[in-house]
C-alpha positions as CSV (number, residue, x, y, z in Angstrom):
1,M,33.8,12.4,-1.3
2,D,31.6,14.5,0.9
3,S,29.1,12.2,2.5
4,S,26.9,15.0,3.9
5,I,23.5,15.3,2.4
6,N,21.0,18.0,3.0
7,W,17.8,16.0,3.1
8,D,15.6,19.0,2.2
9,D,17.5,19.4,-1.1
10,L,16.2,16.2,-2.5
11,P,12.7,17.3,-3.6
12,K,14.2,20.2,-5.4
13,V,16.4,17.9,-7.6
14,S,13.3,16.1,-8.9
15,G,11.7,19.5,-9.9
16,R,8.2,18.1,-9.6
17,P,5.6,20.5,-8.0
18,L,2.9,19.3,-5.6
19,E,0.4,18.9,-8.5
20,G,-3.3,18.2,-7.9
21,I,-3.2,18.9,-4.1
22,T,-6.1,21.1,-3.0
23,E,-5.8,23.7,-0.2
24,H,-7.4,21.2,2.3
25,T,-5.2,18.3,1.3
26,A,-2.1,20.5,1.2
27,Q,-2.7,21.2,4.9
28,D,-3.0,17.5,5.5
29,V,0.3,16.9,3.7
30,Q,2.0,19.6,5.7
31,Q,0.7,18.1,9.0
32,A,1.9,14.6,7.9
33,V,5.3,16.1,7.0
34,R,5.7,17.6,10.5
35,E,4.7,14.3,12.1
36,V,7.2,12.3,10.0
37,D,9.9,14.8,10.7
38,Q,9.2,14.5,14.5
39,R,9.3,10.7,14.2
40,L,12.6,10.6,12.3
41,N,14.2,13.2,14.6
42,A,13.3,11.1,17.6
43,I,15.0,8.0,16.0
44,D,18.1,9.9,14.9
45,P,18.3,13.2,16.8
46,D,21.9,14.2,15.9
47,G,22.0,12.7,12.4
48,T,24.7,10.2,13.2
49,V,22.8,7.2,11.9
50,S,22.0,9.0,8.6
51,R,25.7,10.0,8.1
52,N,27.0,6.5,8.7
53,F,24.4,5.1,6.3
54,I,25.5,7.5,3.5
55,D,29.2,6.6,4.2
56,R,28.3,2.9,3.6
57,F,26.3,3.8,0.6
58,L,29.2,5.7,-1.0
59,A,31.6,3.0,0.0
60,M,29.7,0.6,-2.3
61,G,30.6,2.7,-5.3
62,L,27.2,4.3,-5.5
63,T,26.6,8.0,-6.0
64,R,24.5,10.8,-4.6
65,R,22.6,10.8,-7.9
66,D,21.8,7.0,-7.4
67,F,20.5,7.8,-3.9
68,I,18.3,10.7,-5.1
69,K,17.0,8.5,-8.0
70,W,16.1,5.7,-5.7
71,S,14.4,8.0,-3.2
72,S,12.2,9.5,-6.0
73,M,11.3,6.1,-7.3
74,M,10.3,4.8,-3.9
75,T,8.3,7.9,-3.1
76,A,6.3,7.5,-6.3
77,A,5.8,3.8,-5.6
78,L,4.4,4.7,-2.1
79,M,2.0,7.2,-3.8
80,L,3.4,10.0,-1.7
81,P,3.8,13.7,-2.8
82,P,7.3,14.6,-3.9
83,V,7.8,16.6,-0.7
84,F,8.2,13.2,1.0
85,E,11.3,12.3,-1.1
86,S,13.7,13.6,1.5
87,R,11.7,11.9,4.2
88,V,11.8,8.6,2.4
89,A,15.5,8.9,1.9
90,R,16.0,9.7,5.6
91,A,13.7,6.8,6.6
92,A,15.9,4.5,4.6
93,A,18.9,5.7,6.5
94,V,17.4,5.4,10.0
95,S,15.7,2.1,9.3
96,T,18.9,0.5,10.5
97,K,17.3,0.8,14.0
98,L,14.4,-1.5,13.0
99,P,15.0,-5.2,14.0
100,V,13.5,-7.7,11.5
101,V,12.9,-11.4,12.2
102,W,12.3,-13.4,9.0
103,I,10.8,-16.8,9.4
104,N,10.6,-19.4,6.6
105,L,7.7,-21.9,6.7
106,Q,6.2,-23.9,3.8
107,D,8.0,-22.0,1.0
108,C,10.5,-22.1,-1.8
109,D,12.6,-19.1,-0.6
110,G,11.4,-17.2,-3.7
111,N,10.7,-14.1,-1.7
112,T,14.1,-14.2,-0.1
113,E,15.7,-14.6,-3.5
114,S,13.6,-11.7,-4.8
115,L,15.1,-9.5,-2.1
116,L,18.7,-10.8,-2.4
117,R,18.7,-10.3,-6.2
118,T,17.2,-6.9,-6.4
119,S,19.2,-3.9,-7.5
120,D,18.3,-0.2,-7.6
121,P,21.3,-0.3,-8.1
122,G,22.1,-2.5,-5.1
123,F,20.1,0.0,-2.8
124,A,17.4,-2.3,-1.5
125,S,20.1,-4.9,-0.8
126,L,22.0,-2.2,1.2
127,I,18.9,-1.5,3.2
128,L,18.5,-5.2,4.0
129,D,22.2,-5.4,4.9
130,T,21.8,-2.6,7.4
131,I,18.2,-2.9,8.5
132,S,19.1,-5.2,11.4
133,L,17.9,-8.4,9.7
134,D,18.5,-10.3,13.0
135,Y,17.2,-13.7,11.9
136,N,16.8,-15.3,8.5
137,E,17.6,-19.0,8.1
138,T,18.5,-18.6,4.4
139,V,21.3,-16.1,4.8
140,M,22.5,-16.6,8.4
141,A,25.6,-18.6,9.2
142,A,24.3,-20.2,12.4
143,A,22.3,-23.5,12.3
144,G,20.7,-26.0,14.6
145,Y,20.9,-25.0,18.3
146,Q,22.9,-21.9,17.5
147,A,20.2,-20.6,15.2
148,M,17.4,-21.2,17.6
149,D,19.4,-19.6,20.4
150,R,19.9,-16.6,18.2
151,L,16.1,-16.4,17.5
152,N,15.2,-16.7,21.2
153,E,17.8,-13.9,22.0
154,V,16.4,-11.5,19.4
155,I,12.7,-11.9,20.2
156,A,13.5,-11.5,23.9
157,K,15.8,-8.5,23.5
158,H,13.6,-6.6,21.1
159,K,10.2,-7.6,22.4
160,G,7.5,-5.2,21.1
161,Q,10.0,-3.5,18.7
162,Y,10.8,-6.0,15.9
163,V,9.0,-6.6,12.6
164,A,8.1,-10.3,12.1
165,V,8.2,-11.3,8.4
166,F,6.9,-14.7,7.4
167,E,7.6,-16.4,4.1
168,G,5.6,-19.5,3.3
169,S,2.3,-20.9,4.3
170,L,1.4,-22.3,7.8
171,P,0.4,-26.0,7.8
172,L,-2.3,-26.7,10.4
173,G,-3.0,-30.4,9.5
174,N,-2.0,-33.3,11.7
175,N,-1.4,-30.9,14.7
176,G,1.0,-28.9,12.7
177,T,3.6,-31.7,12.2
178,F,3.7,-31.3,8.4
179,Y,6.3,-28.6,9.2
180,T,8.9,-28.8,11.9
181,T,12.1,-26.9,12.3
182,G,15.2,-26.6,14.5
183,A,17.0,-29.1,16.7
184,N,13.9,-29.7,18.8
185,A,11.5,-30.2,15.8
186,E,9.3,-27.3,16.8
187,T,6.1,-27.1,14.7
188,G,5.4,-24.1,12.5
189,I,2.4,-23.3,14.6
190,S,4.4,-23.1,17.8
191,L,7.2,-21.1,16.2
192,T,4.8,-18.6,14.6
193,K,2.9,-18.0,17.8
194,R,6.1,-17.3,19.7
195,V,7.5,-14.9,17.1
196,V,4.1,-13.1,16.6
197,A,3.7,-12.6,20.4
198,G,6.5,-10.0,20.7
199,A,6.2,-8.4,17.2
200,K,5.5,-4.7,16.6
201,M,4.1,-5.7,13.2
202,V,3.6,-8.9,11.3
203,M,4.2,-9.0,7.5
204,A,3.5,-11.9,5.2
205,A,6.1,-11.9,2.3
206,G,4.6,-13.6,-0.8
207,T,1.3,-15.2,-1.6
208,C,2.0,-18.4,0.4
209,A,2.4,-16.5,3.6
210,A,-0.4,-14.1,2.8
211,F,-3.1,-16.6,1.5
212,G,-1.7,-20.1,1.6
213,G,-0.5,-20.0,-2.0
214,I,0.5,-23.2,-3.8
215,P,0.7,-25.4,-0.7
216,A,-3.0,-24.5,0.0
217,A,-4.2,-25.4,-3.5
218,Q,-6.7,-28.2,-3.7
219,P,-6.7,-30.7,-2.2
220,N,-4.5,-29.0,0.4
221,P,-3.2,-32.2,2.1
222,T,-1.3,-30.2,4.8
223,G,-4.1,-27.9,5.8
224,A,-2.0,-24.9,4.7
225,K,-3.2,-21.4,5.4
226,G,-1.9,-17.9,5.3
227,I,-0.5,-16.5,8.5
228,G,-3.4,-14.2,9.2
229,D,-6.1,-16.8,8.6
230,G,-4.1,-19.6,10.3
231,L,-3.7,-17.6,13.6
232,N,-6.6,-15.2,13.2
233,I,-4.4,-12.2,13.6
234,P,-3.9,-8.9,11.7
235,V,-1.2,-9.2,9.1
236,V,0.2,-6.9,6.4
237,N,0.1,-9.0,3.3
238,I,2.7,-8.4,0.6
239,S,1.4,-10.9,-1.9
240,G,3.0,-12.1,-5.2
241,C,4.8,-15.2,-6.3
242,P,7.3,-13.9,-5.4
243,A,6.5,-10.5,-3.9
244,N,8.3,-7.5,-5.4
245,A,11.2,-6.3,-3.2
246,I,10.1,-2.7,-3.7
247,N,6.7,-3.5,-2.1
248,L,8.5,-5.2,0.9
249,V,11.1,-2.4,1.4
250,G,8.5,0.3,0.8
251,T,6.2,-1.1,3.5
252,I,9.0,-1.1,6.0
253,L,9.9,2.4,5.1
254,E,6.3,3.5,5.6
255,V,6.3,2.0,9.0
256,V,9.5,3.8,9.9
257,M,8.1,7.1,8.7
258,F,4.6,6.9,10.1
259,N,5.0,4.5,13.0
260,D,1.8,2.7,12.0
261,N,0.6,0.0,9.6
262,P,-0.1,1.2,6.1
263,A,-3.7,1.6,4.8
264,L,-4.8,-1.8,3.6
265,D,-7.3,-3.3,1.2
266,R,-9.8,-6.0,2.2
267,Y,-7.2,-8.7,1.8
268,G,-4.7,-6.9,4.1
269,R,-2.5,-5.6,1.3
270,P,-1.0,-2.0,1.3
271,L,-3.2,0.2,-0.9
272,W,-0.3,2.1,-2.3
273,A,0.9,-1.2,-4.0
274,Y,-2.4,-3.1,-4.6
275,A,-5.1,-0.5,-5.2
276,H,-5.1,-0.9,-9.0
277,R,-5.5,-3.8,-11.4
278,I,-2.7,-5.0,-13.6
279,H,-5.1,-4.3,-16.5
280,D,-5.5,-0.6,-15.7
281,N,-1.8,0.2,-16.1
282,C,-0.7,-2.4,-18.6
283,E,1.2,-1.0,-21.7
284,R,-0.9,-3.4,-23.8
285,R,-4.2,-2.0,-22.6
286,G,-4.7,0.0,-25.8
287,H,-4.7,-3.2,-27.8
288,F,-7.4,-4.7,-25.6
289,D,-9.6,-1.6,-26.1
290,A,-8.9,-1.9,-29.9
291,G,-9.8,-5.6,-30.0
292,E,-6.2,-6.6,-31.0
293,Y,-5.3,-9.9,-29.4
294,V,-2.5,-12.5,-29.5
295,L,-4.2,-15.8,-30.6
296,N,-1.1,-18.1,-30.8
297,W,2.3,-17.9,-29.2
298,G,4.7,-16.4,-31.7
299,D,2.2,-15.1,-34.2
300,T,2.4,-11.7,-35.8
301,A,0.2,-10.2,-33.0
302,A,2.6,-11.6,-30.4
303,Q,5.5,-10.1,-32.3
304,N,3.7,-6.7,-32.3
305,E,3.0,-7.0,-28.5
306,W,-0.8,-7.1,-28.8
307,C,-3.0,-7.9,-25.8
308,L,-2.5,-11.3,-24.2
309,F,-6.1,-11.6,-22.8
310,K,-7.1,-14.5,-25.1
311,M,-3.9,-16.3,-24.1
312,G,-5.1,-16.4,-20.6
313,C,-3.8,-13.1,-19.1
314,K,-5.4,-12.6,-15.7
315,G,-4.5,-8.9,-15.5
316,P,-8.2,-7.8,-15.5
317,Y,-8.7,-9.8,-12.2
318,T,-5.4,-9.0,-10.4
319,Y,-4.5,-6.1,-8.2
320,N,-0.7,-5.3,-8.1
321,N,1.7,-2.6,-9.1
322,C,3.8,-4.8,-11.5
323,P,3.4,-2.5,-14.5
324,Q,4.8,0.5,-12.5
325,V,7.6,-1.0,-10.4
326,R,8.5,-3.9,-12.7
327,W,11.5,-6.2,-12.1
328,N,15.3,-6.3,-12.9
329,Q,16.0,-2.6,-12.2
330,Q,12.5,-1.7,-13.4
331,V,13.4,-3.0,-16.9
332,S,10.7,-5.6,-17.5
333,W,7.9,-7.7,-16.1
334,P,6.0,-10.8,-17.3
335,I,3.6,-9.2,-19.7
336,R,6.3,-7.0,-21.2
337,A,8.4,-10.2,-21.6
338,G,5.6,-11.8,-23.6
339,H,3.5,-13.9,-21.2
340,G,0.2,-13.1,-19.6
341,C,-0.3,-12.4,-15.9
342,I,-1.2,-15.5,-13.9
343,G,-2.8,-13.6,-11.0
344,C,-0.3,-14.7,-8.5
345,A,-1.0,-11.8,-6.1
346,E,-4.6,-12.9,-5.5
347,P,-6.0,-15.4,-3.0
348,N,-6.3,-19.0,-4.2
349,F,-4.8,-18.0,-7.5
350,W,-3.6,-21.6,-8.2
351,D,-7.2,-22.8,-8.1
352,T,-9.1,-19.8,-9.4
353,M,-6.9,-18.5,-12.1
354,S,-5.9,-21.7,-13.9
355,P,-5.6,-22.9,-16.6
356,F,-3.1,-20.0,-16.8
357,E,-3.0,-19.9,-20.6
358,Q,-6.8,-19.9,-21.1
359,P,-9.3,-17.1,-20.5
360,L,-11.4,-17.6,-17.4
361,G,-14.6,-17.0,-19.4
362,A,-17.7,-14.9,-19.1
363,K,-18.8,-16.8,-16.0
364,V,-16.4,-14.9,-13.8
365,Y,-17.1,-11.3,-14.4
366,G,-19.5,-9.2,-16.4
367,S,-18.2,-6.4,-18.6
368,A,-19.1,-3.9,-21.2
369,L,-22.8,-3.4,-21.9
370,G,-23.7,-6.4,-19.7
371,I,-21.9,-9.1,-21.7
372,G,-19.0,-11.2,-20.5
373,I,-15.3,-10.3,-20.9
374,D,-14.7,-12.9,-23.5
375,A,-17.8,-11.8,-25.5
376,S,-16.7,-8.2,-25.3
377,A,-13.2,-9.2,-26.4
378,N,-14.8,-10.8,-29.5
379,T,-16.9,-7.8,-30.4
380,V,-14.8,-4.8,-29.2
381,G,-13.1,-4.6,-32.6
382,E,-16.5,-4.0,-34.2
383,V,-17.2,-1.4,-31.6
384,V,-14.0,0.4,-32.4
385,V,-14.9,0.3,-36.2
386,G,-18.2,1.9,-35.3
387,A,-16.4,4.5,-33.2
388,A,-14.2,5.3,-36.1
389,V,-17.4,6.1,-38.1
390,A,-19.5,7.7,-35.5
391,G,-16.8,9.3,-33.4
392,I,-14.3,8.4,-30.7
393,A,-16.9,9.5,-28.1
394,I,-18.9,6.2,-28.7
395,H,-16.0,4.1,-27.5
396,A,-15.4,6.4,-24.5
397,T,-19.1,6.1,-23.6
398,A,-19.0,2.3,-23.9
399,T,-16.0,2.3,-21.5
400,W,-17.9,4.6,-19.1
401,I,-20.9,2.3,-19.2
402,R,-18.8,-0.7,-18.6
403,D,-17.1,0.9,-15.6
404,K,-20.4,2.0,-14.1
405,K,-22.5,-1.0,-14.8
406,S,-20.3,-4.0,-14.1
407,P,-19.1,-5.0,-10.6
408,G,-16.1,-6.7,-12.2
409,W,-14.8,-3.6,-13.9
410,K,-13.9,-0.7,-11.6
411,N,-12.8,2.8,-12.4
412,P,-8.9,2.8,-12.2
413,Q,-9.1,5.4,-9.4
414,S,-11.5,3.2,-7.4
415,K,-10.2,1.3,-4.4
416,D,-13.0,-1.2,-4.5
417,I,-11.9,-4.8,-5.0
418,P,-14.0,-7.1,-7.2
419,P,-15.1,-10.4,-5.8
420,K,-12.8,-13.4,-6.1
421,P,-13.4,-15.7,-9.1
422,P,-15.2,-18.9,-8.1
423,L,-13.2,-22.1,-7.9
424,N,-13.0,-23.9,-11.3
425,Q,-15.3,-26.8,-11.4
């Protein structure tokens, strides 16, 4: 099979025009395309790396169609215009040049499992196999002194060039001795500082590494914190319990293409993945607007896939792209499977979002017409009945008032982040 691919043919296959781009933004896109091309040409000037990558891709039994499909999906996930599909594909090929050092701290290996078990089909796994994953305790054969020697060799050889990925929280209590690793019992604090010192970029994989996660939940006996807060350094946080592999791989591809950290929200998360609430893109949103709620597990409403808000769904408070990228080859995700969102991508979710199967209550956010979310959930059905009599515009106006008036309900296009819920008393 011919392994040659004309990268510029890829956008034509999708057939999607550059919709919604003004003359000014079109110029910006063209400039960005030129810069990305220069960046990729500098990494792989003669195309050898790209050709070798495609050979390995085809050797796995995957097809050119699979490659194009994955490139289109990842471009959409990154919120880039379709013209970038060929650049995303090429970035995936040349990313083999990017060394990655993956450090496990206080964690359950859930994010590593998320990466290892992903399939698009098998494409993200292929990237991880070829991305120069130079150190990861979970998957490497070396142990003890050999493992630490390998780590020291990598961070010395690739100083200033590697991406440091941390999984798990950083315990600061008792001088850091709640976590030690290696034959010399090095503390997590010491290990993290050594690895961060020579990194091109630091990423936190999962909510534990990003914000402390479950180990940092009250009473937090180990003094656990996220990497950024623990060391007071800039970190790209890919939160989630676990983080979605698409968000991790997509962030690495963005770094390869633009040679810079992605645009971040106020919690240090890539805006392309965390700019919108679960609630804004949930397939059950229409039932919320209609006042149709599941009230008991397994009831008729649950069988009809009505809204899970009254069963504790935290989608209105949680920013993540789960409804778009999903899991298991983009087949499903928790709400589609029948359970509400638990808010695992948000800081302090274990304390602020629990009990997970109960609504947080009106004390957390305001909503439509100045009343609380729970109150509006109780009355929205009546509003819809009124809208049926007086016209659909009434319901649309109420939604507009809610969006404009309440700080807890933002326009889906807004990048503003609502305040964190208070700790439960």
